[in-house]
ROGUVO-174393 format. One record per residue: residue in three letters; x, y, z of N, C-alpha, C, O in turn. Coordinates in pm, whole numbers, padded with zeros to 5 digits, always signed. Example, Ala and Ser with C-alpha at 12.3 -4.5 7.8 and 13.67 -1.06 7.14 Angstrom:
BEGIN
ALA+01319-00569+00780+01230-00450+00780+01320-00330+00780+01424-00332+00846;SER+01285-00225+00708+01367-00106+00714+01290+00003+00787+01341+00114+00804;
//
This chain:
BEGIN
UNK+03337-01496+02917+03291-01472+02719+03239-01356+02672+03127-01306+02677;UNK+03427-01295+02586+03332-01169+02513+03237-01184+02467+03226-01306+02459;UNK+03139-01134+02423+02993-01139+02262+03029-01094+02192+03108-01001+02181;UNK+02949-01180+02102+02959-01198+02032+02982-01052+01916+02897-00964+01929;UNK+03071-01034+01830+03053-00957+01727+02926-00920+01669+02893-01010+01592;UNK+02832-00818+01673+02752-00775+01522+02788-00763+01418+02880-00685+01394;UNK+02745-00812+01352+02714-00890+01182+02594-00855+01124+02479-00874+01166;UNK+02639-00791+01005+02484-00744+00948+02444-00833+00923+02528-00924+00919;UNK+02281-00880+00886+02237-00970+00830+02123-00970+00775+02079-00868+00722;UNK+02047-01100+00777+01882-01049+00760+01806-00956+00812+01841-00877+00900;UNK+01630-00969+00727+01547-00877+00700+01441-00970+00763+01420-01088+00737;UNK+01379-00889+00850+01236-00978+00830+01062-00834+00904+01029-00748+00985;UNK+01027-00904+00805+00906-00800+00739+00789-00813+00798+00738-00899+00726;UNK+00707-00786+00883+00588-00804+00936+00487-00732+00891+00480-00627+00954;UNK+00391-00743+00796+00248-00637+00752+00176-00672+00865+00166-00771+00937;UNK+00111-00512+00855+00025-00501+01006-00133-00418+00961-00153-00322+00886;UNK-00228-00501+01040-00318-00355+01012-00380-00379+01123-00454-00474+01148;UNK-00346-00282+01198-00422-00281+01294-00422-00397+01415-00519-00462+01454;UNK-00289-00403+01460-00220-00528+01512-00177-00407+01652-00072-00384+01592;UNK-00172-00355+01724-00101-00318+01819-00131-00437+01923-00039-00483+01990;UNK-00226-00473+01931-00216-00595+01999-00087-00651+02047-00014-00639+02146;UNK-00089-00729+01918-00015-00822+01871+00201-00799+01828+00300-00869+01848;UNK+00171-00644+01753+00264-00606+01681+00415-00612+01766+00525-00658+01738;UNK+00342-00522+01912+00529-00497+01924+00574-00631+01995+00697-00638+01989;UNK+00513-00752+02069+00548-00883+02093+00660-00918+01989+00779-00945+02002;UNK+00586-00910+01893+00606-00938+01734+00782-00898+01684+00853-00964+01609;UNK+00805-00809+01735+00941-00679+01723+01035-00747+01824+01138-00805+01788;UNK+01001-00738+01929+01090-00719+02058+01086-00909+02046+01101-00938+02165;UNK+01076-01014+01986+01045-01149+02010+01146-01175+01886+01200-01285+01887;UNK+01181-01080+01767+01276-01115+01665+01381-01038+01662+01483-01079+01607;UNK+01375-00874+01737+01510-00866+01769+01594-00944+01867+01717-00932+01865;UNK+01520-01039+01971+01561-01081+02046+01640-01202+01994+01737-01261+02042;UNK+01588-01216+01909+01661-01384+01816+01780-01259+01739+01898-01271+01772;UNK+01752-01176+01666+01921-01167+01661+01970-01136+01731+02086-01175+01730;UNK+01936-01060+01829+02016-01096+01983+02080-01206+01981+02202-01213+01972;UNK+01998-01311+01990+02091-01424+02073+02166-01470+01948+02241-01562+01980;UNK+02173-01440+01819+02272-01430+01714+02397-01365+01683+02491-01387+01606;UNK+02371-01290+01760+02475-01159+01780+02492-01140+01620+02595-01177+01563;UNK+02394-01085+01558+02316-01018+01445+02298-00897+01468+02276-00859+01583;UNK+02302-00833+01389+02250-00684+01315+02127-00676+01261+02120-00591+01171;UNK+02012-00746+01288+01931-00745+01173+01848-00633+01160+01884-00526+01208;UNK+01755-00642+01110+01655-00553+01079+01510-00602+01099+01491-00718+01062;UNK+01389-00527+01159+01322-00546+01185+01183-00472+01086+01154-00369+01147;UNK+01107-00484+00983+01037-00383+00938+00944-00427+00968+00942-00550+00979;UNK+00808-00341+01000+00644-00294+00993+00611-00231+00906+00625-00109+00900;UNK+00559-00304+00819+00487-00224+00707+00326-00183+00764+00228-00256+00749;UNK+00328-00047+00832+00165-00058+00876+00065-00005+00745+00077+00106+00693;UNK-00017-00086+00710-00131-00105+00609-00211-00060+00622-00304-00139+00609;UNK-00279+00138+00666-00341+00211+00660-00409+00149+00821-00531+00159+00823;UNK-00364+00104+00915-00416+00095+01062-00469+00208+01099-00444+00326+01078;UNK-00551+00149+01161-00681+00325+01241-00632+00263+01385-00724+00275+01466;UNK-00507+00194+01447-00497+00190+01586-00369+00262+01603-00335+00341+01516;UNK-00275+00236+01734-00151+00288+01726-00054+00171+01669+00053+00206+01720;UNK-00032+00079+01610+00026-00027+01534+00134+00043+01520+00227+00008+01593;UNK+00159+00164+01423+00229+00192+01372+00381+00260+01536+00496+00235+01570;UNK+00313+00312+01560+00347+00432+01703+00487+00278+01801+00608+00278+01824;UNK+00365+00170+01829+00371+00084+01958+00478-00013+01843+00549-00096+01899;UNK+00488-00003+01695+00600-00085+01662+00705+00007+01687+00759-00010+01797;UNK+00754+00111+01611+00855+00240+01659+00887+00183+01789+00999+00137+01813;UNK+00779+00184+01885+00858+00206+02036+00953+00049+02046+01069+00048+02088;UNK+00906-00030+02016+01001-00133+02019+01077-00169+01937+01149-00265+01963;UNK+01087-00107+01819+01218-00141+01857+01238-00146+01638+01345-00153+01577;UNK+01100-00140+01581+01108-00174+01397+01121-00042+01316+01077+00071+01339;UNK+01160-00070+01262+01147+00035+01130+01045+00041+01057+01024-00044+00971;UNK+00969+00134+01078+00824+00173+01021+00789+00158+00853+00855+00056+00833;UNK+00768+00170+00805+00712+00204+00700+00541+00221+00672+00473+00122+00699;UNK+00503+00286+00645+00334+00380+00652+00270+00360+00503+00277+00451+00421;UNK+00208+00232+00473+00116+00277+00376-00067+00345+00395-00148+00315+00482;UNK-00086+00441+00281-00259+00502+00288-00276+00521+00205-00210+00583+00121;UNK-00425+00447+00199-00446+00373+00213-00437+00251+00205-00370+00185+00125;UNK-00522+00209+00310-00538+00029+00295-00512-00059+00180-00606-00064+00100;UNK-00406-00131+00152-00428-00202+00029-00391-00347+00045-00371-00423-00050;UNK-00386-00369+00131-00361-00505+00114-00266-00629+00192-00170-00555+00209;UNK-00224-00751+00248-00104-00811+00264-00051-00781+00151-00001-00670+00132;UNK-00054-00848+00084+00014-00870-00073+00088-00723-00080+00191-00724-00014;UNK+00065-00622-00132+00117-00522-00069+00143-00427-00007+00132-00313-00052;UNK+00188-00460+00127+00283-00434+00228+00362-00570+00221+00390-00618+00330;UNK+00391-00618+00143+00477-00754+00206+00573-00716+00101+00691-00695+00130;UNK+00523-00705-00035+00606-00628-00130+00661-00510-00091+00765-00479-00151;UNK+00620-00435-00007+00663-00289-00015+00763-00309+00093+00860-00234+00084;UNK+00764-00400+00204+00869-00406+00275+00960-00463+00237+01069-00416+00270;UNK+00960-00587+00153+01101-00723+00087+01157-00584+00013+01270-00544+00039;UNK+01064-00509-00087+01191-00422-00212+01197-00302-00085+01162-00198-00141;UNK+01222-00277+00042+01265-00166+00149+01390-00241+00192+01498-00185+00212;UNK+01365-00384+00205+01493-00493+00294+01588-00463+00273+01582-00421+00158;UNK+01728-00448+00323+01883-00420+00361+01920-00542+00325+01991-00560+00226;UNK+01869-00659+00418+01924-00778+00475+01893-00894+00384+01796-00918+00312;UNK+02046-00981+00418+01999-01091+00321+02016-01221+00411+02113-01246+00482;UNK+01893-01305+00393+01805-01328+00362+01674-01230+00416+01692-01149+00507;UNK+01573-01243+00367+01465-01136+00407+01340-01241+00411+01291-01302+00316;UNK+01297-01246+00564+01220-01322+00544+01056-01238+00595+01057-01148+00678;UNK+00909-01293+00522+00794-01199+00567+00704-01296+00654+00644-01391+00603;UNK+00698-01260+00810+00642-01361+00874+00484-01249+00944+00480-01127+00957;UNK+00390-01339+00970+00239-01225+00997+00306-01205+01136+00416-01250+01168;UNK+00195-01107+01242+00237-01029+01333+00241-01155+01410+00347-01198+01456;UNK+00089-01234+01427+00086-01316+01517+00204-01451+01528+00191-01561+01582;UNK+00276-01415+01483+00440-01539+01519+00322-01684+01518+00322-01763+01613;UNK+00285-01691+01472+00201-01872+01429+00290-01948+01425+00280-02042+01505;UNK+00398-01947+01348+00589-02024+01331+00677-01905+01391+00710-01798+01340;UNK+00710-01971+01543+00843-01889+01575+00904-01797+01493+00888-01795+01371;UNK+00962-01733+01545+01056-01698+01431+01220-01778+01448+01316-01782+01372;UNK+01201-01820+01549+01393-01996+01607+01291-02045+01396+01378-02043+01309;UNK+01236-02058+01374+01202-02174+01268+01311-02120+01141+01381-02176+01057;UNK+01276-01965+01184+01431-01888+01069+01476-01985+01068+01440-02071+00988;UNK+01584-02006+01171+01672-02086+01154+01653-02210+01039+01751-02234+00968;UNK+01514-02299+01017+01515-02385+00902+01531-02422+00797+01546-02533+00746;UNK+01523-02244+00733+01470-02218+00594+01596-02177+00608+01668-02230+00524;UNK+01673-02078+00705+01843-02038+00648+01870-02160+00571+01874-02161+00448;UNK+01892-02276+00652+01930-02393+00673+01939-02384+00448+02043-02346+00395;UNK+01818-02423+00368+01781-02432+00321+01884-02358+00182+01942-02401+00082;UNK+01859-02192+00265+01927-02142+00146+02072-02182+00132+02141-02225+00039;UNK+02097-02146+00285+02285-02230+00247+02300-02338+00166+02391-02339+00083;UNK+02216-02440+00180+02210-02533+00048+02180-02489-00083+02212-02566-00174;UNK+02127-02384-00111+02171-02352-00234+01996-02340-00295+01953-02359-00408;UNK+01933-02305-00186+01751-02285-00232+01751-02095-00239+01742-02042-00129;UNK+01756-02028-00326+01722-01936-00301+01580-01834-00219+01564-01722-00170;UNK+01471-02005-00257+01342-01977-00168+01296-02034-00138+01241-02121-00205;UNK+01289-02015+00021+01270-02144+00186+01124-02101+00203+01095-02003+00271;UNK+01039-02171+00145+00891-02187+00234+00861-02266+00379+00884-02386+00386;UNK+00815-02201+00478+00732-02290+00572+00622-02333+00518+00556-02270+00435;UNK+00584-02496+00586+00518-02533+00556+00420-02640+00686+00473-02709+00773;UNK+00303-02628+00667+00257-02679+00834+00240-02838+00808+00240-02908+00707;UNK+00233-02851+00878+00191-03105+00828+00109-03106+00993+00128-03035+01092;UNK+00055-03168+00978-00013-03296+01116+00054-03320+01203+00013-03347+01316;UNK+00230-03312+01151+00294-03325+01280+00347-03185+01309+00410-03176+01415;UNK+00337-03083+01243+00423-02926+01309+00343-02887+01330+00375-02798+01408;UNK+00221-02883+01316+00086-02842+01373+00045-02826+01508-00052-02902+01511;UNK+00055-02777+01624+00024-02804+01787-00104-02730+01799-00162-02746+01907;UNK-00161-02653+01711-00288-02598+01704-00345-02558+01628-00321-02456+01563;UNK-00465-02655+01615-00507-02630+01484-00596-02534+01380-00589-02430+01446;UNK-00636-02515+01320-00756-02417+01297-00849-02482+01283-00839-02605+01284;UNK-00957-02424+01268-01052-02427+01273-01118-02588+01108-01066-02599+00997;UNK-01226-02669+01161-01245-02773+01103-01271-02657+00900-01201-02642+00800;UNK-01425-02606+00954-01437-02542+00830-01323-02474+00752-01324-02482+00629;UNK-01217-02401+00823-01120-02382+00771-01027-02460+00699-00979-02419+00593;UNK-00991-02605+00767-00920-02659+00737-00992-02763+00575-00924-02795+00478;UNK-01071-02779+00587-01148-02797+00425-01158-02728+00377-01200-02777+00272;UNK-01152-02611+00360-01173-02503+00281-01002-02490+00196-00955-02473+00084;UNK-00961-02511+00328-00808-02480+00276-00754-02609+00135-00701-02599+00024;UNK-00808-02730+00229-00781-02847+00113-00823-02880-00024-00788-02972-00097;UNK-00942-02740-00047-00992-02755-00151-00964-02648-00201-01024-02629-00307;UNK-00857-02519-00152-00813-02444-00251-00658-02485-00274-00613-02462-00386;UNK-00587-02534-00194-00452-02585-00216-00448-02760-00375-00357-02791-00452;UNK-00588-02821-00356-00605-02884-00434-00607-02801-00539-00494-02788-00587;UNK-00703-02730-00602-00728-02608-00735-00580-02577-00765-00525-02614-00868;UNK-00495-02479-00630-00382-02444-00683-00278-02537-00742-00172-02492-00786;UNK-00304-02644-00744-00227-02759-00748-00204-02787-00886-00116-02795-00971;UNK-00349-02802-00861-00447-02856-01082-00408-02714-01177-00409-02712-01300;UNK-00377-02608-01096-00380-02463-01173-00278-02453-01235-00275-02494-01351;UNK-00165-02397-01176-00075-02357-01104+00066-02418-01064+00170-02415-01130;UNK+00039-02484-00918+00163-02568-00903+00204-02693-00840+00258-02708-00730;UNK+00158-02813-00961+00125-02957-00892+00237-02965-00847+00339-02940-00912;UNK+00231-03017-00675+00286-03103-00627+00279-03007-00499+00301-03069-00395;UNK+00259-02898-00485+00264-02794-00340+00229-02854-00263+00140-02939-00276;UNK+00291-02827-00159+00257-02874-00004+00119-02805+00079+00017-02850+00131;UNK+00201-02620+00052+00132-02588+00127+00172-02425+00055+00289-02432+00017;UNK+00132-02327+00033+00122-02221-00049+00072-02088+00032+00112-01976+00002;UNK-00018-02112+00137-00044-02016+00212-00035-01959+00388-00097-01884+00463;UNK+00094-02054+00390+00164-02043+00527+00254-01895+00554+00370-01894+00514;UNK+00232-01844+00582+00287-01674+00661+00425-01703+00668+00484-01601+00704;UNK+00495-01788+00652+00656-01772+00649+00747-01816+00549+00766-01929+00504;UNK+00810-01686+00518+00849-01713+00332+00966-01615+00324+00973-01492+00333;UNK+01066-01724+00303+01190-01640+00332+01308-01603+00199+01241-01638+00102;UNK+01357-01584+00178+01362-01521+00013+01580-01460+00050+01624-01388+00140;UNK+01649-01524-00052+01774-01461-00012+01727-01286-00157+01637-01246-00230;UNK+01886-01246-00102+01761-01081-00133+01775-01117-00290+01670-01080-00343;UNK+01872-01180-00399+01882-01162-00507+01718-01185-00557+01642-01115-00624;UNK+01702-01329-00484+01581-01386-00516+01425-01272-00514+01327-01283-00588;UNK+01450-01162-00397+01366-01113-00346+01377-01020-00451+01270-00986-00501;UNK+01475-00974-00494+01421-00874-00592+01451-00927-00761+01475-00864-00865;UNK+01440-01031-00739+01387-01128-00938+01236-01120-00872+01148-01079-00947;UNK+01206-01148-00766+01023-01169-00756+00904-01068-00727+00800-01023-00776;UNK+00956-01064-00656+00852-00930-00604+00861-00806-00700+00746-00764-00692;UNK+00926-00723-00783+00858-00589-00831+00784-00743-00998+00709-00692-01081;UNK+00803-00834-01010+00689-00876-01086+00503-00903-00952+00389-00893-00998;UNK+00519-00919-00877+00413-00922-00827+00314-00842-00846+00337-00722-00829;UNK+00191-00879-00881+00080-00862-00946-00126-00808-00852-00229-00741-00866;UNK-00026-00942-00731-00171-00952-00677-00172-00880-00539-00102-00947-00464;UNK-00233-00744-00457-00224-00698-00406-00288-00767-00258-00262-00701-00157;UNK-00377-00909-00238-00430-00916-00140-00415-01017-00136-00307-01067-00105;UNK-00575-01116-00181-00535-01271-00065-00442-01395-00173-00412-01509-00136;UNK-00415-01343-00296-00380-01462-00355-00231-01436-00403-00173-01493-00495;UNK-00186-01341-00324-00065-01281-00366+00067-01406-00332+00179-01383-00378;UNK+00042-01534-00252+00129-01574-00171+00153-01702-00312+00268-01740-00331;UNK+00055-01750-00389+00057-01859-00485+00136-01726-00618+00234-01758-00685;UNK+00090-01631-00626+00212-01560-00738+00327-01574-00714+00406-01596-00807;UNK+00362-01567-00606+00519-01550-00530+00532-01676-00575+00606-01684-00673;UNK+00486-01777-00537+00579-01852-00577+00563-01974-00729+00598-02091-00746;UNK+00483-01859-00827+00453-01927-01011+00556-01848-01048+00614-01874-01154;UNK+00587-01758-00982+00710-01585-00965+00789-01687-01048+00798-01701-01170;UNK+00865-01778-00908+00955-01827-00843+00998-01962-00968+01098-01978-01037;UNK+00922-02008-00959+00887-02102-01073+00878-02094-01227+00888-02194-01299;UNK+00863-01991-01264+00909-01961-01388+01047-01897-01412+01101-01913-01521;UNK+01109-01822-01311+01166-01802-01346+01275-01870-01296+01378-01805-01278;UNK+01273-02034-01260+01350-02147-01258+01410-02144-01086+01512-02211-01070;UNK+01372-02093-00995+01448-02070-00848+01349-02194-00767+01235-02232-00744;UNK+01461-02214-00752+01431-02328-00651+01415-02283-00541+01491-02214-00473;UNK+01262-02339-00510+01189-02357-00376+01171-02456-00318+01106-02549-00364;UNK+01246-02454-00155+01311-02561-00037+01157-02544+00054+01146-02437+00115;UNK+01033-02649+00066+00928-02658+00135+01003-02678+00265+01112-02728+00240;UNK+00988-02661+00377+01047-02699+00505+00915-02647+00575+00846-02545+00564;UNK+00906-02818+00688+00776-02782+00764+00784-02730+00886+00738-02830+00942;UNK+00805-02653+00979+00817-02534+01045+00699-02580+01151+00611-02649+01100;UNK+00685-02548+01300+00586-02581+01422+00540-02446+01413+00596-02337+01400;UNK+00359-02504+01429+00242-02395+01378+00199-02431+01519+00215-02531+01588;UNK+00106-02254+01546+00024-02295+01637-00076-02138+01616-00029-02025+01632;UNK-00213-02168+01580-00275-02100+01513-00306-01936+01579-00233-01881+01662;UNK-00343-01918+01560-00401-01834+01647-00557-01763+01655-00592-01675+01577;UNK-00635-01812+01754-00733-01802+01730-00837-01624+01720-00957-01598+01710;UNK-00739-01560+01728-00797-01436+01671-00765-01405+01547-00784-01287+01515;UNK-00698-01513+01431-00760-01457+01305-00837-01390+01234-00958-01401+01256;UNK-00794-01308+01137-00897-01218+01071-00925-01264+00974-00984-01195+00891;UNK-00900-01370+00953-00950-01455+00794-01054-01512+00835-01080-01549+00950;UNK-01153-01527+00688-01279-01481+00757-01298-01658+00566-01325-01622+00452;UNK-01276-01799+00599-01275-01852+00582-01334-01858+00436-01253-01910+00359;UNK-01488-01807+00361-01587-01885+00269-01556-01739+00178-01563-01716+00057;UNK-01515-01651+00302-01506-01526+00167-01358-01485+00145-01349-01369+00104;UNK-01248-01547+00159-01147-01530+00140-01017-01653+00108-00895-01667+00119;UNK-01172-01745+00051-01107-01885-00012-01162-01819-00133-01091-01790-00229;UNK-01298-01793-00128-01338-01693-00302-01275-01638-00337-01245-01669-00453;UNK-01224-01555-00299-01123-01433-00335-01014-01523-00371-01012-01555-00490;UNK-00926-01571-00297-00815-01651-00310-00853-01694-00432-00759-01672-00509;UNK-00979-01763-00510-00983-01848-00594-00955-01756-00750-00882-01750-00849;UNK-01074-01694-00680-01051-01542-00818-00943-01565-00831-00922-01639-00927;UNK-00808-01518-00745-00659-01506-00760-00615-01537-00896-00584-01486-01004;UNK-00639-01714-00797-00572-01830-00912-00588-01794-01061-00502-01756-01140;UNK-00750-01821-01084-00738-01758-01190-00703-01646-01275-00691-01657-01397;UNK-00690-01566-01227-00618-01429-01263-00499-01492-01267-00465-01487-01386;UNK-00391-01565-01186-00227-01566-01193-00225-01653-01314-00157-01629-01413;UNK-00319-01773-01296-00357-01862-01458-00334-01732-01595-00234-01688-01651;UNK-00439-01714-01606-00451-01633-01709-00278-01546-01762-00224-01541-01872;UNK-00228-01480-01608-00177-01400-01658-00008-01454-01676+00081-01385-01727;UNK+00010-01603-01617+00071-01696-01636+00118-01767-01771+00225-01816-01808;UNK-00027-01751-01837-00048-01799-02014-00004-01677-02133+00027-01703-02249;UNK-00011-01557-02078+00009-01421-02117+00145-01460-02124+00197-01500-02228;UNK+00197-01450-02029+00354-01417-02006+00387-01331-01913+00501-01322-01867;UNK+00302-01270-01882+00376-01144-01748+00466-01196-01711+00539-01194-01810;UNK+00520-01247-01630+00586-01272-01529+00703-01318-01589+00801-01319-01515;UNK+00722-01368-01743+00871-01400-01794+00899-01225-01823+00843-01119-01794;UNK+01063-01283-01921+01140-01178-01897+01196-01099-01810+01167-01103-01690;UNK+01278-01021-01857+01361-00910-01725+01344-00868-01604+01419-00848-01508;UNK+01168-00852-01636+01094-00752-01508+01134-00674-01504+01247-00627-01520;UNK+00953-00613-01458+00973-00428-01416+01069-00421-01350+01157-00490-01299;UNK+01012-00249-01367+01120-00235-01182+01045-00251-01090+00951-00329-01102;UNK+01062-00194-00997+00966-00221-00835+00887-00115-00866+00913-00008-00921;UNK+00785-00162-00821+00684-00044-00856+00665+00095-00732+00657+00083-00610;UNK+00662+00210-00806+00605+00274-00674+00502+00249-00608+00397+00187-00625;UNK+00563+00324-00508+00447+00313-00399+00483+00431-00326+00572+00444-00242;UNK+00354+00565-00395+00408+00743-00411+00302+00732-00203+00313+00799-00100;UNK+00210+00603-00245+00165+00644-00023+00261+00643+00103+00277+00716+00201;UNK+00315+00534+00058+00436+00457+00174+00533+00543+00170+00593+00570+00065;UNK+00568+00616+00327+00663+00694+00384+00721+00604+00524+00642+00536+00589;UNK+00859+00614+00558+00936+00553+00585+00969+00644+00716+01036+00745+00691;UNK+00932+00623+00855+01020+00698+00981+01132+00646+00993+01210+00687+01079;
//
């Protein structure tokens, strides 16, 4: 059987901070995914001021690396990568691949059905390795507050597996202002304010016990960001034609 021709396809953005142990495996998994689909997709690793060999190992594995220095947070790293991406659609995923890259097929189907934004959600049935109970309970409280103040009906705002058509990414990410903990919530608020259909898609999920999330501290910081987003939405910060993509003079690509 003749090999399938390579075609231009999507981009996968992986934000990384001191991820030398996990990032090479993630990059190779994404490259293998594109190869199986016969696509010439790109993998972008945004190295958020790492002090280890994250950038070098990501390049060796075949990623396009964008360096940001000093560390500015996951939200800024995701925004930087999403606005630099050339593909369509564009996914951002955590370096631990708690949701396997093959689950992107489920989100891409929703793009094909007319949803500019498709986000992975973790359900009781889809989670195979669960988070510690304290994180689960704090997550439920945080989701309840987020639903009450910003996103009625949302099922899971914090799953690090979200996909956007290129046009949606170009509309949403220049409006993003949160650079750290609450950026996921802000993205979904912006999408709603812009009237962009957002489909929630259950995805397989295996929690990585090596996560750097600190449940109580990060829950507090996310709650603080939720209040800031509420204030900005009330002031109309996310409305109107939208600003130009924010400059990031610290970032450099190789």
